[in-house]
KEDRENLO-492680 format. One record per residue: residue in one letter; y, z, x of N, C-alpha, C in turn. Coordinates in pm, whole numbers, plus 50000, padded with zeros to 5 digits. Each point is the difference from the previous one (the first is absolute). Example, Ala and Ser with C-alpha at 12.3 -4.5 7.8 and 13.67 -1.06 7.14 Angstrom:
<recs>
A494315078051319501195000049911501205000050090;S501054992849965501195000650082501095007349923;
</recs>
This chain:
<recs>
X679276899876035499375013050024500405004950139;X500555011950008500415005850127498825007650059;X499674997550127498895006850065500305014950011;X498925008050018500165014550005500925004450113;X499824993850119500835004650111501464996549979;X500264988549940501394996249973500595008749888;X499165003249898500485008549891500365013950055;X499175005250092500285013150059501284999750081;X500214989150073501224998950078501224999749909;X499914992349891501124999249906500315013849941;X498945007349962500215013249941500655009550100;X499534999450124500585008850102501454996850025;X500344987350001501384996050026500915004449886;X499494998649876500795004249884500215015150001;X498945007450036500085014549997500945005550106;X500044993550114500805005250111501374993750011;X500264989849917501294993450004500174990450115;X498884996450069500084990650111500314986149947;X500874992850068500384986649956498864990350020;X499954990149911499024989450014500384991150118;X499004993250062500324990650107500984989449950;X500774994550093501054990649963499474986249964;X498744997450031499464986649977500004996749851;X499974987149971500044995349862498835005449920;X500215002249870498965005549914499284988749927;X498745002649965499214990849918499994985950059;X499704999450126499904987350071498554997850042;X499524987849985498664996450046500124990250116;X499275002850108500004991550118498614994650027;X499944987850050498754994250049500174997150148;X499105005350080500064998250145498684994050048;X500094988650066498824993850061499945004250147;X498775002550049499885003950140498644995450056;X499954997450130498764996050067499415011450081;X498754998650035499375008350101499164990750086;X500414998350128499314990750089499125006950102;X499825013149988499185007450095499015008549922;X499115006750074498935007249935500415013449943;X499115005549915500235013349946500384999949854;X499785011149930500325001049856501495002549979;X500814990450046501435002550006500704998949865;X499384993449905500624999549867500145014149942;X499105009050038500105013849951501235007050057;X500364996750123501205005850060501244995249925;X500044987049971501124994449923500065006549862;X498855001249935499985006249867500555014250004;X499675007250106500515013650015501505000350016;X500554990550076501454999250015500674996849866;X499404990949925500574996449870499985012049906;X498925007450000499925012049915501105009950037;X500205002050131501045009250043501384995249960;X500244987050011501304994649961500235001749850;X499004996849918500175001249855500245014649958;X499395009250072500225014149970501455004050026;X500554994850110501395003250034501024991849921;X499564989049941500894991149924499374997549864;X500115009549908499294999149872500374987849916;X501154994050023500404988549920499484986750050;X499245000050108499574987450060498484999350003;X499464988949952498574997550002499754988350094;X499055001850092499724989850101498584994949986;X499864986849991498694993750008499864993750139;X499175006150083499774994950135498764991049997;X500194987450033498934990149989499524996350140;X498785004250033499394995750126499574985549984;X500514991350085499824985649979499254993050113;X499285007550085499234993750106500775000150132;X499814989350078500724999350128501434995249979;X500724998150108501424996349988500184986749927;X499204990150035500154986949936499695000949851;X498935007149966499645001749859501125007249924;X500575010050062501055007949935501244991549974;X500384992050100501164991349981499774990349885;X498824994149995499684990449893500045006949864;X499395011649989499955006949871501375004849955;X500765005650092501335005049964500924988649958;X500014989350076500904988849968499544992749876;X498704999149978499504993849877500405008149878;X499935013350012500405008549890501474998149966;X500834999650102501434998249978500304986649934;X499384989650051500274986549949499454997849860;X499035008349960499454998849865500675009649902;X501055006950046500765008749911499495014149989;X498985003650080499515013849998500895008650090;X500235012449959500935008450078499395004450133;X500764998850105499645005650131501335002650071;X500235012450032501305003650057499975001650152;X498845002650055499915002150144498594997050048;X499874998050131498704997350058500035003250149;X498835002950054499815000350145499404986550039;X500734992550080499554987150049500234999450150;X499514989550064500204998450143501485001750036;X500255006850109501375000850049500554986250034;X499104990650032500424986550037500204990949880;X499805005249879500224992049879501474999449960;X500865007150070501395001349955500704986649986;X499864991250099500664987149992499564992249877;X498704999949976499464992449887500475005849867;X500005013449989500455006449877501484997649976;X500795000050107501424996949988500214985749954;X499244991050060500184985849968499654997149855;X499035007349946499634998349859500915008049906;X500965007350057500955008049922499285010249912;X499025006850060499185009449924500355014750028;X500735002750107500265013950038501505002550014;X500355012849997501395004150022500055008950123;X501114999750074500105008850117500185014549958;X499475008950080500105014249971501455004750007;X500824993050078501415003950011500714999349865;X499514991449909500624998649868499605011249905;X498965007650036499475010449912500225014050059;X499855001050131500145013050068501485002350031;X500735005849905501465000850007500545013650046;X499265010749978500535013250032499945002450151;X500725010050045499965003550142498585003850043;X499315007349911498635004050031499094987850011;X500214990549909499204987750006500244992450131;X501264999550042500334992750122499415006950124;X499985013349997499365007250110498504997450000;X499414999149881498574996849989499704986550063;X500874990249976499794986750058500035000450153;X500705009750056500115001150146498895008550061;X499115005449917499075010150048498734994450064;X499774986849987498764994150046500114995250145;X498864998450065500004994650136500604985949999;X500954997250088500634986750001499014988550016;X498965001950081499024989250019499284996549871;X499865009949911499324997549872500954994249896;X501295001450021500994994449908500324985450031;X499664995550119500484987050047499604988549909;X498744999749954499574988949916500724999649865;X500435011449952500635000549869501504998350001;X500604999150118501454998750010500374985750035;X500544993049903500304985750014501394997449944;X500794992450075501354996249958500845012149963;X499845010850077500845011649984499645009349886;X498874997749935499575008749890498565004450020;X499645010749929498665005650011499204995949877;X498974991950022499194994749890498665006949985;X499555006850103498715006649996500065013750064;X499245009549945499955013750051498585002850050;X499855005150123498675002150057499165009849920;X498734996249980499055009349936498735000950084;X499124990149990498785000650082500184990550118;X500485005750109500414992050115499145003250122;X499934990450089499055001150110500534993650127;X499335002850109500024991650118498544997450035;X499774990150084498654997250047499735009150119;X498875006550000499635008950110498634996050054;X499655005650114498704997350059499105012149982;X498904997949929498975010149985498984997950111;X499505011050059498994998250104498985011449994;X498784996650038498885009249994499945007950131;X500365012749994500045008250121498615002250059;X498985000949915498645001650051499594988050083;X500354988049954499674988050077500794999450130;X501245004949998500785000750124499295008950102;X499545011749956499295009050091498744993550055;X499264993649912498754993550040500254989250105;X501154993049987500334989250094500705005050125;X500185013250013500675005650116501514999149995;X500554998049880501454999249981500535013449949;X501235002850032500635012349954500354998749852;X499405008049913500264998749856501425003949960;X500735006250090501385003749970500994990050059;X499494989050057500874989950059499634986149949;X500354996949875499744986649947500874989850074;X499654987349992500774989850074501434999149951;X500924999050097501424999249969500604986350028;X499224991150062500474986550030498924990049962;X500384987349994499014989749972498924999850108;X500395001350125499014999950109499025011549985;X500525011849968499115011549980499114998049878;X500534993549897499194997149881498794991650036;X500224989550078498904991350041499015007650087;X500505007550097499125007650090499145009949923;X500625007749910499265010049923499034993249903;X500434989149936499134993249905498754994550069;X500154995250123498844995150075499045011450032;X500545011650034499165011550029499275005049875;X500614998149884499455005249875499034990649932;X500174987050024499174990149932498584999950056;X499044998849913498604998450042499254993849884;X498724997650015499234993549895500175007349867;X500414992449898500155005749867501305007449979;X500875000050099501285007149985501104992450073;X501144998449931501154993550060500965010650055;X500804995850096500975009250057501225001849912;X500444989249936501225000249918499874990049887;X500475003749882500114990749887501425000849944;X500594988449978501314998849935499804991349877;X500335004649881499734992249879500804987149994;X499364989249956500664987049993499924993849862;X499545007749900500144995949861500925010149932;X500404996949879500895009249928501444998450042;X500315004150122501384999950048500074995150146;X499534987850027500024995150139501404999850060;X501004996549919501384999550050500445013650053;X499535010749936500405013650034499475003750138;X498754996350026499425002950130500624991350109;X500294987449969500674991750099501365005950035;X500655005749901501315006050026499895011150105;X498905007350001499795010250103500024993750139;X499184989750017499904993650132501344993950041;X500714994349903501304993850031501015010650043;X500085010949925500945010850034499695005450139;X498725002750024499595005750128500284990350116;X500084987149967500334990150102501494996850003;X500795008349929501454999150010500684990749903;X499334995949891500614990549908499765003949855;X501054999649918499875001949856499754986449935;X499325000249886499624987449935501104994049914;X501015008049961501024994749909501345006450032;X501074993949951501315006250017500245010049887;X501095007450009500245010949906500434995049862;X500394987349989500424994549871498884992949926;X498834999250063498874993449935500164985049987;X500824994050086500284985649989499414991950116;X499505006850103499434993250115498745007150047;X499044992250050498805005750061499814994050138;X499185006950081499834996050139498524999250037;X499234993649911498564999450019499604992950130;X500724989550036499604992150116500665004550130;X500665011549998500555005650123498855002850098;X500194997350129498915002350096499435014249998;X500855009949975499505013749997499065002349883;X500274993649887499125001149883498704992650026;X500104988050056498814992250034499115007850096;X500615006050101499245007950096499335012149934;X500705006149903499415011249929498764996149922;X500074988649931498844995249926498894995850096;X500384994350113499014996150100499275012350055;X500745011050022499365012250047499035005349896;X500415000049873499125004549891498714991750002;X500144987050011498844991150004499135002850123;X500635003350112499255002250125499075012149993;X500275009449910499135011549986498594995649961;X499924988549933498704994349964499524989950103;X500844990250030499554988650080499825003350148;X500935007450057499965002850143499365013450032;X500415010249928499575013650035498745004549927;X499644993249892498755002749928499915014349947;X501145005549957499995013749950500265000849849;X500224988449937500204999249855499074989349945;X499675000849871499064990349942500614986249983;X499144989950002500434986549966500434999349854;X500854990249969500414997949862501025010249955;X500055002149869501005008949941499445014049980;X500875009850013499645014049977500595004249866;X499165004449910500435002949863500805013049992;X501194998849941500845011749978499265010549916;X499404995649890499455009249902498775007650045;X499304995250102498785006850045500125005650141;X501154998450063500155004650138499905015150011;X500575007249904499915014650006498535004350001;X499194993849915498595003449997499324996550132;X500394988650059499424996150129500315010550106;X501205005349996500395010350098499215012949978;X499965004949878499335012849976498494998750017;X499474987849990498574997850022499664997150146;X501005000050087499744998550142499864985850049;X500484990249922499894986150042501084996050099;X501075007750007501064997650096500545013350050;X500385000450126500505012450058501475002349969;X500744988949979501435001049969500314990149888;X501005003449921500494990449901501495002249980;X500704989249967501385000749953499984999349849;X500675009549937500024999949853501185008349952;X500284999249872501095007649942499725014950005;X501055007850024499875014549993499675004549858;X500214991149901499645003349863498525002349980;X499184996350098498565002649993499605012950071;X500965007450052499685011450086499155010549929;X500395003949880499265010549931498594995449966;X499854987249964498674994849972499125000350125;X500564996150115499245000850126499645014550031;X500955009049982499755014250025498855005149915;X499944995649876498955004649909498654993550027;X500014987950056498764992450014499385000650139;X500825001650104499494999350137499145012450031;X498844997750058499115010950040500105002750150;X501104996050058500205001550143501445003950027;X500265003850121501355003850043500814987350022;X501124998749931500804987950017501465003550028;X500674990850067501405001650029500834989249936;X501305002349993500964990149951501104999050104;X500364987750035501004997850103500994989449955;X501195000550060500944989149980499434987350063;X500424988549951499474987550051500404997950146;X499154993450077500334997850141501154990350017;X500715001650109501164991750029499634988950098;X500854989950005499944990050107501375000250069;X500944992249948501375001250051500695012349943;X499565004249882500575011749933499015004849896;X500125012649953499165004649890500584995549866;X499195000649895500564997049869498954996949895;X500405001949877499204996749883500954996749886;X499634990949913500784998449877499685011449903;X500945003149916499705008949887499234991949897;X499525006849898499274993249893500005008349875;X499274995549901499815007749879500954996649887;X500155009549907500674997049874501265008149976;X500944993549929501265006149957500065000849849;X500805009049950500375000349860501094989649974;X499884993149885501034990849954500365003249856;X501274997649966500485001449862500164986249939;X499294997649890500104987049935501294998849919;X500494988049992501314997549940499975001749849;X498914996349937499925000149855499685014149950;X501005008750003499835013849956501335004949945;X499935009449906501225006049947500585009750102;X501225004349977500645009750090499205013050004;X499545004549882499215012349995498694998550075;X499354988649983498744997650071500224999450151;X501084993850039500284998850144500315013750061;X500745008249926500305013650049498725008250009;X499124998549900498735007450002499114995050114;X500004986850024499204994450109500495005250135;X501325001150015500555005450124499565014550017;X500025007849892499545013850008498545000750045;X499184991049946498594999850037499824996650148;X500744990150048499874996150140500495011250092;X501085006649961500495011250081498965011250003;X499355002349887498975010449993498824996550091;X499544987549993498804996050073500254998350150;X501264998750040500324998750142500585012950058;X500045010549920500485012950050499105004750115;X500525007850092499215004050118498635005749967;X499925008349895498715006249966498984989749956;X500444990249917499064989549956499704990250114;X500994997050083499754991250114498985006450094;X500095013050018499025007150083498624999649935;X499955002449871498734999749928499334986350013;X500804989349983499474986550007499544996850143;X500735004750100499644997650138498675006750034;X499825012349956498755007150025498834993349929;X500244995449877498924993949921499584986550052;X500904993050071499734986150037500044997450150;X500965005850068500294996350138501274992050011;X500574995649886501294993150004501075009150063;X501024993850053501065007550066500815008049897;X500285012650031500995007149920501334992650014;X500614996149890501094990250007501345005850045;X500105013050016501265006050044499725011050101;X500935002850088499825011450091499755013049925;X500625001649884499825012349923498565001949956;X499264989049981498605001349962499205007250107;X500354997550126499275006350111500455014450024;X501055004349931500435013950007499405008549889;X499254993849909499365007749893498845008150058;X499715011649943498865008050049498694992149998;X499804991849897498744992749987499784990550116;X501014992050034499834990050105500105006250139;X500775010750013500035007250127498625005550033;X499405006749903498675005950021498974989250027;X500074989349922499024989150015500134993650138;X501234997550043500234993750129499555008750117;X500165013049986499565009150106498484999950014;X499294999249888498555000150005499394986350021;X500774989549971499484986250009501124991250056;X500245000850131501144993050060499954984949987;X498814994649971499924985549976500934995649887;X500325009349911500854996749886501454997650039;X500375003450123501394998750044500254987450082;X498954992750034500154988450089500844989149936;X499724996749875500764989449933501475003649988;X500285012749972501395004549995500674998150137;X499325004350104500574999050134500254985550041;X499164991049949500134985850035501204993449931;X500575006749901501174994549932501164997650096;X500035007450109501104998450095499994986350066;X498864993149999499924986550057499574989949895;X500065003849874499584991249892501164991449952;X499674988149949501004991249942499554995849861;X500884993449926499704995749865498824990349998;X499165001449900498894990749982500524985949975;X499234990050041500404986049986500304996549855;X501204994949977500414996149866501194990550009;X500004989949915501084990049998500234995749856;X501024991949980500094992649875498774990849992;X499604996749877498774992249980498835006650072;X499985013249993499125007750087498524997049979;X499574997749876498584997849976499514987250068;X500774989349988499584987350059500135000250153;X501065006150049500175001050145498895008650060;X499705010949933498935008950049498644993149995;X499774992149897498734992949990499834990150116;X501094993250035499934990750113499655007450128;X500565011750019499725007850120498575005449997;X499565005049886498625004849987499004989050037;X500244988049947499104988750027500004996650149;X501155000950061500094996950144499225010250082;X500165012849968499285010450073498494997849989;X499534997649880498574998449980499474987350064;X500794989449999499594987650067499845002250149;X500905007650058499935002750144498815009050033;X499795010449920498945009550030498614994149980;X499884990149912498714993549978499814987850088;X501034996450078499884988750091500264986549939;X500464999749874500314987249936501194993350067;X500965008150042501174995150073500265009450117;X500754995350097500475009150104501115008749942;X500255011650058501125008149951501324992249998;X500254992050103501244992350005500084989949887;X498924992649975499984990149892500175006749864;X499275010949979500035006749871501395005449969;X500625006350097501315005949976501104989549992;X499844989050069500964988949988499984994449859;X498814998449943499884995049862500615009949901;X499735013050020500565010149910501515000550011;X500534998050119501444999850020500634988549922;X499384988450005500544988449927500035002549850;X498945006149948499975003249857501085010049964;X500145010450080501005010349973501414994350009;X500264991550099501334994050014500374992149876;X499034992749946500264992149879500305009149881;X499245010949984500185008949889501315007950008;X500425003350121501185008550018501304992350017;X499924987050012501204991950024501095002449896;X499665001149869501075002249901500715013550012;X499445009450075500585013450007500895002250121;X500094990050087500825001450118501444995949967;X500955007350056501414997149976500424987350073;
</recs>
């Protein structure tokens, strides 16, 4: 049964002699996707799918919301392994190594053959492409991408005698401001240590002048003194400076803690920006993360992937869908709805995002931070290596081990796992 809007489009095209879209006809696609931040975002995705189907009458898309990133990966891969069709998915940008190793995905270079397709591949911010470019090919295309930013309560800054337009730009300023902001029942700063501890440690490591891995995903540098010092500084916010809570800070409830006034500052994904904007009953700011030896943040979020088990027609249709959903207008729409970074410079040239950025400049901070952003932590055997690092971070923050002991143990585990991948 053809829907009314699609039937009308078909009739109009026939009457005017307009050519049908070049995409394959009578193709069905299944796309799995996650939503890890707040808001009724599945409705935005559904709207994009409706628009795509209207423009491509021969393609039917089933978009399956599958929970968070981990849930989505499990569901998508389980479907593929059980013989159910799935041609594409939005998964972690850092899943590329694992998906390659399981021989589940194909590089976009093998599908995007036309000159226009090749220009499209070049249209995204380089910092957002880094995680998906491995061994000279492009395996992932940016969709819901982020950097970590600092949210801060401007009203609390005023109350503490701080300039609300001058958030801390260095670690020393962070400590000084957090001490001025902290009082009974309120912390100065919270940095989440569940969910993605490795991601937050990467911030401290970058800012202290050290990356956690090499560009080939074959070596890690967890026990480097600069990384140890970064984790030690994170721990000191609780133990020495008394501006953060004891124990672990929950990723999933930190946004609520911020909007409820339990902390004056928080580090979190820009993907939560729109939810904070909608929920906060106070004046808040967004700033780039403070520097120590240098500024910096890892990128984060999800990329589109093309699964290997698909026909040529399905793969061509999946590419059309990904091009549609990453077009500047849709990238702008998704950025406004969520706070995720518009994935291309062209997205910020759209009227929608230009107008939004002028009225709400907080929406431009994550984009501006891309100039000092690097690829999110990812290696071969990424899940196990990342788990070792997560465990080390949490052991240090809870006092079970010293930062040096915890990271030394994680380094040993990672070295063992990565040994087969070194030349």
